[in-house]
SEKOLTI-369038 format. One record per residue (C-alpha): residue in one letter; y, z, x. Coordinates in steps of 0.001 Angstrom, whole numbers, plus 500000, padded with zeros to 6 digits. Example, Ala and Ser with C-alpha at 12.3 -4.5 7.8 and 13.67 -1.06 7.14 Angstrom:
2
a495500507800512300;s498940507140513670;
This chain:
154
m500017500106499812;k503269499124500865;i506008501858501120;c509642501561501061;i512389503823502421;l515041503199500439;y518002505420500896;g522294506653499534;t524270507761501442;e527984508555501587;s528529510283505426;g525589509142506849;n523312512116507131;s520948510479504109;e520624507262506628;l519575509087509591;v516521511283507413;a515171508255505896;t515515506367509432;d513487509641511317;l511403508711507954;f510302505824508672;e509149506021512376;s507009509104511437;l505360506443508869;e505837503173510750;d502946503054513444;d499788504321509805;h501760502769507731;d503489499418505744;v507025500282505551;v510076499082505733;l513760500955505246;e516486499544502774;d519424500433501476;l519907501294497828;a523646498998498291;d521305496169499200;v518390496633496478;d518134494729493846;v516598497092491050;a514158493834489745;s512324493784493848;l511441496718492860;e507313496103493422;p504666498009491572;a502442497853494573;t505624499579497048;l505767503147496776;h509206504560496910;l510565507146498685;v514019507660497464;i516475509360499830;c519587510416497855;s522142512403498889;t524609514146496782;h528744513667496474;g532374515235495631;e530977517357492641;g528011515930492072;d528298512229491839;p526239509979493395;p527362508037496996;q528653505303497634;s526263503532498555;a523987503993495601;l526499502772493022;p525652499296493020;f522007500116492734;l522781502336489962;e525052500004487807;g522760496999488604;v519671499269486602;k521796500423483796;t523281496880483665;a519619494644484432;r517912497183481793;v515159495553483474;d512006497830482280;l510108499624485453;t507322500888483890;g504697500345487184;i507249501337489748;r506467504830491377;y509125506811493363;a509572509851495043;m512895511702495289;f514698513573498339;g517643515111496886;l520847516151500182;g522875518868498973;d524700521965499525;s523828525313497249;t526893526591498100;y528695523467495494;v527704523804491424;n526160520649491527;y524223521275494065;s521394518017494688;r522941515969491217;g523491512894493689;s519865512780493690;e518877514009490068;h521201510899488620;v518718507588490600;d515848510333488996;e517252510337485678;l517895506421485422;l515259505298487423;a512472506959485017;g514793506924482009;s513775502736482948;g509944503300483170;a509432504531486333;e507586506830487346;r507873509731490033;v504972510795491770;g504606513822494362;e507128517278494144;y510868516123493930;g512161517297497550;r514840518965498458;h517755519881501452;d519882522239501505;a522634521874503578;a524012525513503559;s520454526486505614;r519550525946509109;d516600523812508050;d516254520712509940;a516689518005507087;s514112515059508752;a511201518146509329;l511966518916505257;a511561515081504279;e508382514295506659;e507023517368505466;w507549515894501615;a506424512704502147;r502969513812503026;n502591516049500240;v503951513138498177;l501580510714500272;e498959513477499153;t499286512497495498;v498615508660495557;p495597508300494988;d495937504273497342;l497170507094500063;e494580509308500218;s493222508915503296;a496902508085504758;s497838510707507169;l502208510620508812;
């Protein structure tokens, strides 16, 4: 199964985490890395597992690079039934709308018929945790829940 890591970023943190995740997966998997700004929602494929890494901006808003994708999902009204994705949100729990940017993406994908698999991963910028290490652990757990990838490892 192909894995597509999609990231939405404002300041580059999600891109950095997504790049680190890509590097940890590329030796054992067919994996690609894409900015949500460059993704046409109609190009999402059921044979691909989509790992979405998305930050939060402002007062719980999705990042700028995710906006074209979100608008595409809204306007295209594409049926995403059969599309599987997992979500990893970046945010800061000292803000009221912690990790809300990724939740916008999650809600829109699910509302269009896509199926979220695995646990919803999160990184809290207020913690001392390494975002990339958390994302890699999250991805390992997600891959174990996807039947086509049960025997795969990071």
